[in-house]
Structures are given as structure tokens and as C-alpha cells.
C-alpha positions as CSV (number, residue, x, y, z in Angstrom):
1,M,10.7,-22.0,-4.6
2,A,10.0,-21.3,-8.5
3,L,11.8,-18.3,-10.3
4,Y,9.8,-16.3,-12.5
5,T,10.2,-13.3,-14.7
6,V,8.3,-10.4,-12.7
7,G,8.0,-6.8,-13.7
8,F,7.4,-3.9,-11.3
9,L,6.2,-1.0,-11.4
10,G,6.7,2.0,-8.5
11,A,10.3,1.3,-7.2
12,G,9.6,4.2,-4.3
13,R,10.5,3.9,-0.6
14,I,8.1,0.8,-0.2
15,G,8.6,-1.4,-3.5
16,A,12.4,-0.2,-3.9
17,P,13.1,-2.8,-1.6
18,M,10.4,-5.0,-2.6
19,V,12.3,-5.4,-5.9
20,E,15.9,-5.9,-4.0
21,R,14.7,-9.2,-2.4
22,L,12.9,-9.9,-5.9
23,L,16.2,-9.7,-6.9
24,A,17.7,-11.5,-4.0
25,A,15.6,-14.5,-4.4
26,G,16.5,-14.7,-8.0
27,H,13.6,-13.9,-9.8
28,R,14.7,-11.9,-12.8
29,V,13.2,-8.5,-12.5
30,L,12.2,-5.8,-15.5
31,L,11.7,-2.6,-13.7
32,H,9.9,0.4,-15.3
33,V,11.5,3.8,-13.1
34,R,12.0,7.3,-13.6
35,R,14.3,8.4,-11.3
36,P,17.9,8.0,-12.3
37,G,19.1,7.2,-8.8
38,V,17.1,4.4,-8.5
39,R,17.5,3.2,-12.1
40,T,21.7,3.0,-11.6
41,R,21.1,1.5,-8.2
42,L,18.5,-0.6,-9.1
43,G,20.4,-1.9,-11.9
44,A,23.5,-2.4,-10.3
45,L,21.5,-5.1,-8.4
46,G,20.4,-6.7,-11.4
47,A,17.4,-5.1,-12.5
48,D,16.5,-5.4,-15.8
49,L,15.3,-2.0,-17.0
50,V,12.9,-1.1,-19.2
51,G,12.4,2.5,-20.9
52,D,8.6,1.9,-21.8
53,P,5.9,0.6,-19.1
54,V,4.3,-2.0,-21.4
55,D,7.4,-3.8,-21.9
56,L,6.9,-5.2,-18.5
57,A,3.8,-7.1,-20.2
58,T,6.4,-9.9,-21.0
59,A,6.6,-11.2,-17.6
60,D,4.9,-13.8,-15.6
61,V,3.8,-11.1,-12.9
62,V,3.5,-7.5,-13.2
63,V,3.3,-5.9,-9.9
64,S,2.5,-2.4,-9.2
65,C,3.8,-0.3,-6.1
66,L,1.9,2.9,-7.2
67,F,0.2,5.2,-4.9
68,D,-2.9,5.5,-5.8
69,D,-6.0,5.2,-8.3
70,T,-4.9,7.9,-10.1
71,Q,-1.1,7.1,-11.0
72,L,-2.1,3.3,-11.3
73,L,-5.3,4.0,-14.4
74,A,-2.8,6.4,-15.9
75,V,0.2,3.9,-16.4
76,A,-1.6,0.5,-15.6
77,P,-4.1,-0.5,-18.6
78,P,-1.7,-0.8,-21.7
79,I,0.0,-3.4,-19.2
80,V,-2.5,-5.7,-18.4
81,A,-4.4,-5.1,-21.8
82,A,-0.8,-6.7,-23.5
83,L,0.2,-8.9,-20.7
84,G,-0.5,-12.8,-21.2
85,V,-2.8,-15.6,-20.9
86,D,-1.1,-16.9,-18.1
87,A,0.2,-13.4,-16.9
88,A,-1.5,-11.8,-13.8
89,F,-1.1,-8.1,-12.4
90,V,-1.1,-7.8,-8.8
91,S,-1.9,-4.0,-7.1
92,H,0.0,-3.1,-4.2
93,T,-2.3,0.1,-4.2
94,T,-4.7,1.0,-2.0
95,G,-7.7,2.4,-3.7
96,S,-10.8,1.6,-4.6
97,P,-12.2,-1.9,-6.1
98,A,-13.6,-0.6,-8.8
99,V,-10.5,0.4,-10.2
100,L,-9.5,-3.3,-10.2
101,D,-12.5,-4.1,-11.8
102,Q,-11.6,-1.8,-14.9
103,L,-8.0,-3.3,-15.3
104,A,-9.5,-6.7,-15.6
105,S,-12.8,-6.2,-17.8
106,G,-10.5,-7.5,-20.4
107,G,-10.4,-10.8,-18.7
108,T,-6.8,-10.7,-17.3
109,T,-6.2,-11.7,-13.8
110,V,-6.2,-9.0,-11.7
111,V,-4.9,-9.4,-7.7
112,D,-5.3,-6.6,-4.9
113,A,-2.6,-7.0,-2.8
114,P,-2.5,-3.9,0.1
115,F,-0.2,-4.6,2.8
116,S,0.0,-2.9,6.0
117,G,3.9,-2.9,6.8
118,D,6.8,-0.3,6.5
119,A,10.1,-0.1,4.4
120,D,11.7,-2.1,6.9
121,A,8.7,-4.7,7.3
122,V,10.2,-5.2,3.6
123,S,13.7,-5.6,4.0
124,A,13.2,-7.9,7.1
125,G,10.6,-10.7,5.0
126,R,7.7,-9.5,7.2
127,L,5.4,-7.4,5.6
128,T,1.5,-8.8,6.0
129,V,0.4,-8.6,2.1
130,F,-3.3,-8.9,1.5
131,L,-4.7,-10.8,-0.8
132,G,-7.9,-10.7,-3.1
133,R,-8.0,-12.6,-6.9
134,H,-9.7,-14.0,-9.3
135,R,-10.9,-17.8,-8.0
136,R,-9.6,-18.8,-11.7
137,G,-6.3,-17.0,-11.4
138,P,-2.4,-18.3,-11.7
139,R,-1.3,-19.0,-7.9
140,R,2.2,-18.0,-8.7
141,A,1.3,-14.5,-7.8
142,E,1.2,-15.6,-4.5
143,R,3.8,-18.0,-3.9
144,L,5.7,-14.5,-4.9
145,R,3.9,-12.6,-1.9
146,G,5.4,-15.0,0.9
147,H,3.7,-14.3,4.1
148,D,0.0,-13.1,3.1
149,R,-3.7,-12.9,5.0
150,G,-6.6,-14.0,3.2
151,H,-7.6,-15.3,-0.2
152,G,-10.9,-14.0,-1.1
153,P,-12.3,-13.1,-4.6
154,R,-11.2,-9.9,-6.0
155,G,-11.9,-6.7,-4.4
156,S,-11.8,-8.2,-0.6
157,A,-8.2,-7.3,0.2
158,L,-8.7,-3.7,-0.5
159,R,-11.6,-4.0,1.3
160,V,-9.8,-5.4,4.6
161,E,-7.3,-2.9,4.0
162,L,-9.3,0.1,3.7
163,L,-10.5,-0.6,7.2
164,N,-7.7,-1.8,8.7
165,N,-6.2,1.8,7.6
166,L,-9.6,3.5,9.0
167,L,-9.1,1.8,12.8
168,F,-5.0,2.5,12.2
169,A,-5.6,5.9,11.8
170,G,-8.3,6.3,14.6
171,I,-5.4,5.1,16.9
172,S,-3.4,7.4,15.6
173,Q,-5.5,10.1,16.2
174,L,-6.1,9.1,19.9
175,T,-2.4,8.3,20.5
176,V,-1.5,11.4,19.6
177,R,-4.0,13.3,21.9
178,A,-2.3,11.4,24.6
179,A,0.8,12.3,23.8
180,E,-0.5,16.1,24.3
181,A,-2.2,15.5,27.5
182,G,0.9,13.6,28.6
183,R,3.1,17.3,27.9
184,A,0.2,18.9,29.7
185,L,0.8,16.9,32.5
186,G,4.5,17.1,32.7
187,I,5.4,13.5,30.7
188,A,7.6,13.8,27.6
189,D,6.8,12.3,24.5
190,D,9.7,9.8,25.0
191,D,8.6,8.7,27.9
192,L,4.5,8.3,27.6
193,L,5.9,6.0,24.5
194,A,8.4,4.4,25.7
195,A,5.9,3.2,28.9
196,L,3.0,2.3,26.1
197,A,5.3,0.0,24.4
198,V,4.9,-2.1,27.4
199,A,1.3,-1.3,28.5
200,S,-2.2,-1.8,27.7
201,G,-2.9,1.4,26.2
202,G,-0.2,0.8,24.0
203,S,-1.0,-0.2,19.9
204,T,1.2,-0.6,16.5
205,A,0.0,3.1,16.1
206,A,2.2,3.9,19.1
207,H,5.3,1.6,18.0
208,Y,4.8,3.5,14.8
209,I,4.6,7.2,16.2
210,R,8.3,6.4,18.9
211,D,9.7,4.9,16.0
212,R,9.6,7.8,13.8
213,G,10.7,10.5,16.3
214,G,7.3,11.6,18.1
215,P,3.9,12.9,16.9
216,A,5.1,15.4,14.6
217,A,6.9,13.1,12.5
218,F,4.7,10.8,12.6
219,A,2.0,13.1,11.4
220,A,3.8,14.9,9.0
221,A,5.0,11.0,7.6
222,V,1.8,9.0,7.6
223,A,-0.7,12.2,6.9
224,P,-0.6,12.1,3.1
225,V,-1.3,7.9,2.8
226,L,-3.9,7.7,5.5
227,R,-5.4,11.2,3.4
228,K,-5.7,8.9,0.7
229,D,-7.0,6.3,2.3
230,V,-9.7,7.3,4.4
231,D,-11.1,9.0,1.2
232,A,-10.8,5.8,-0.5
233,A,-12.7,4.7,2.5
234,G,-15.3,7.1,2.2
235,T,-15.7,6.5,-1.5
236,L,-16.3,2.6,-1.3
237,A,-19.4,3.4,1.9
238,A,-20.8,6.4,-0.2
239,A,-20.6,3.9,-3.7
240,L,-22.2,0.8,-1.3
241,D,-24.1,2.3,0.7
242,I,-23.2,1.4,4.1
243,D,-22.7,3.5,7.2
244,L,-18.7,3.9,7.9
245,A,-19.7,7.4,9.3
246,G,-18.4,6.1,13.2
247,L,-15.2,4.8,11.5
248,L,-14.7,7.4,9.1
249,A,-15.2,10.3,12.2
250,A,-12.8,8.5,14.5
251,A,-10.1,8.9,11.5
252,T,-11.1,12.3,11.2
253,D,-11.1,13.8,14.3
254,G,-8.4,14.1,15.9
255,P,-5.1,16.5,15.8
256,I,-4.1,14.6,12.6
257,D,-5.5,16.1,9.4
258,L,-7.0,13.7,7.3
259,H,-9.7,14.8,6.4
260,P,-9.9,14.5,2.3
261,I,-8.2,17.6,0.0
262,A,-11.1,19.2,-2.2
263,R,-10.1,19.0,-5.4
264,T,-11.4,21.3,-8.3
265,P,-13.9,20.0,-11.3
266,E,-10.1,20.0,-13.9
267,E,-8.1,17.3,-11.2
268,T,-11.4,15.4,-10.8
269,S,-12.3,15.0,-14.5
């Protein structure tokens, strides 16, 4: 496997184990991170710490694992503008394809690479990454990702991920409702989830709910992320004038509050 210099943004719960795996594979990692504890730990593992995010643009590939489009647009444009002609910017953010088009408007290769999985999947090397890339983009970005699904044009991966997350949200709502019904029938959450793990009514959502310690802990953990993704899917549907009403209803109609949070004009400006 070829070794690269990788710039990295967003070394949070998912991003930090990504950095660890890149370092373990022998890549040089240029890292911009604000939290002192994370800086110390990843620096001790061999990451080269940079103070200015634009300094990441000297890398062969810059990988971003930021939470949402707002964070991405706040940090990424100067980095993308400074990248070399053969470099690429890889975004793991689940958000709007229009934001990626905006970042790529200057001609830089921008790859959408949303993922399905959690920090444990990253550490185990079994994270699923969906890829959409410009047809003339360098292959090095794809070689870094390991296991991936799909190679459509830029934005296609985000569309797949948004549909995936709508389905996950809807199935999660049904599973939490089933747990509520189980309690009413005298069945403990652990017993129901253990049965679902080996039964036809089980799902990936049921596994996540069980691993998180039950419906309440699961809802608290996933609601901020899924709420953002449901909002992004609704925005995309409106922009493209397509009907996702059924999926959006399934994703939001349930015990987990995934309705988008209303923003003030100041927050959206």
C-alpha cells in the first residue's frame, strides 16, 4: 500500500480512531485539533500537530470528519483553495451535496465519503464508507478508505447515506416503540433486544440499541446526529422537488424526537 501525507480535521469520537489507524498504517498525519487532551494523545502516537487549518493543504489528501455543513463551511474553503493540483479533499460529513459543489467550484477534487458505523467499527477496520468522486479525481483518496461502497459522481454517496439514515431512523423509531410495547406486556428491554438479535424482527438498529444500554441511552446518543441528517434529507428533497414525505414521516414519527430544531434568522444567516 502506498503511503501518503494525510491532513486531518475533526478528530472527535469517530475521527480520533481514524487518525490512529492512519498512523498505524504508516501514513504521515498532519492534524489540526483544538482539544488539548486529544492533541497530546494523538501527538504522542506520531501525528504532526498544526496550529492553522490551512497548513493541512500541504498534504496529499485532506480528510475532514466534521459534524455538519456549518462546521465544514467555517473551516474547509481556505484549505480546499490551497490544495495542490493532484491533492484531494475527502469529506465524511453527512450533509448537502450542494456544499460539496461549492467547495469544488474552484476545480479542486472534492470527494464525498459519508460512512455507516461507529467508533468501534473504525477501530476494528470494518467501517463502511460510501464514495462519490469527481471522475478525474486521484485514486489515492479511495485507497486510503479501505472498505467502501460505490463510486458514483460527487454527491451520489451523500444521497445514498441520507436514504440509509432515514431508514435507520425509521427502524429505530419502530424498535423503540416495540420496546415500549414489550414493557407493557411485561417483557424487559434486555430480554426483547436479546430475542430480536436472533429473530426476523431484529435489525442493525436493535443491535445498536442493545449495545448502547437500552432505548433511553440510545435515543440520547443518536438524536443529535439523526436529527441533523433528517433535516439534511428534507432540505435535499425540497431542493430537488422530490417526494420523501413517507420516509421523513417514518423517521420522525416516534418516541425519539428527530424533528429539526427551528433556527432563528440570526442563526441561519
